[in-house]
C-alpha positions in Angstrom: 98.9 108.2 30.2 101.0 105.3 28.9 104.5 104.3 29.5 104.7 103.2 25.9 104.2 106.7 24.5 107.1 108.6 23.1 107.1 112.4 22.6 109.4 114.5 20.5 109.5 118.2 19.7 110.2 120.0 16.5 110.5 123.8 16.6 108.8 125.7 13.9 109.2 129.4 14.9 107.4 132.2 13.1 110.0 134.8 14.0 113.7 135.2 13.4 115.7 132.8 15.5 117.8 134.5 18.1 119.2 133.7 21.5 116.8 136.0 23.3 113.6 134.5 21.8 114.6 130.8 22.0 115.1 130.3 25.7 112.1 128.0 26.1 112.9 126.0 23.0 116.5 125.6 23.9 115.5 124.6 27.5 113.1 122.0 26.2 115.8 120.5 23.8 118.5 120.6 26.5 116.2 118.8 28.9 115.3 116.1 26.4 119.0 115.5 25.8 120.1 115.4 29.5 117.3 114.3 31.8 115.5 111.1 32.7 111.8 110.8 31.9 110.4 111.6 35.3 112.6 114.7 35.7 111.9 115.7 32.1 108.1 115.6 32.6 108.2 117.7 35.8 110.7 120.2 34.3 108.6 120.6 31.1 105.5 121.2 33.1 107.2 124.0 35.0 108.9 125.4 31.9 105.7 125.6 29.9 103.8 127.8 32.5 103.0 131.3 31.4 104.7 132.9 34.4 107.9 131.0 33.5 107.8 132.4 29.9 107.3 135.9 31.3 110.2 135.5 33.7 112.5 134.3 30.9 111.4 137.1 28.6 112.2 139.5 31.4 115.8 138.2 31.6 115.6 135.4 34.2 118.2 132.6 33.8 116.9 129.2 32.8 118.7 127.5 35.7 116.3 129.3 38.1 113.7 126.8 37.0 115.7 123.6 37.5 113.8 121.2 39.6 115.1 119.0 42.5 116.5 115.8 41.2 117.6 117.2 37.8 121.2 117.1 36.9 121.4 120.9 36.8 125.0 121.1 35.8 124.6 118.8 32.8 121.5 120.6 31.8 123.0 124.1 32.1 126.1 123.0 30.1 124.0 121.6 27.3 121.6 124.7 27.3 124.6 127.1 27.1 126.3 125.1 24.3 123.1 124.3 22.3 123.4 126.5 19.2 120.6 128.0 17.2 121.5 125.7 14.3 119.5 122.9 15.7 116.4 125.1 15.9 117.0 126.3 12.4 117.3 122.7 11.2 114.0 121.9 12.9 112.4 125.0 11.2 113.7 123.9 7.8 112.4 120.3 8.3 109.0 121.6 9.3 108.7 123.9 6.4 110.4 122.0 3.6 109.5 118.4 4.4 106.3 118.7 6.4 105.1 121.8 4.4 104.1 123.8 7.4 103.9 127.5 7.4 106.2 129.4 9.8 104.8 129.1 13.3 102.1 126.5 12.2 101.5 123.8 14.7 101.0 120.1 13.9 100.8 116.7 15.6 102.5 113.8 13.9 101.7 110.3 15.0 103.3 107.1 14.0 101.5 104.4 16.1 101.5 100.7 16.0 
């Protein structure tokens, strides 16, 4: 609701990190790294729908969900080259520094 709000994502998966179970997490990270704010918001809204998750789990390609206005080529390149190490690093940070259990959710705020 505010143009002064910043959002970041840390992944804290509860299962073993593999290519086939990280499509949404990698899509979110790739979008954060490649898209402007308006396209990012619209894409994330589409990506986080239950039917999108089901389609990805059934083998749909992430590029099927790219929205008009997105730089689809840049997104796809980042998505395809984004390794699992970044998600593993997120997981380690969540569990070692933030002391979260695997899969546990949290909201961290650092307001003015």
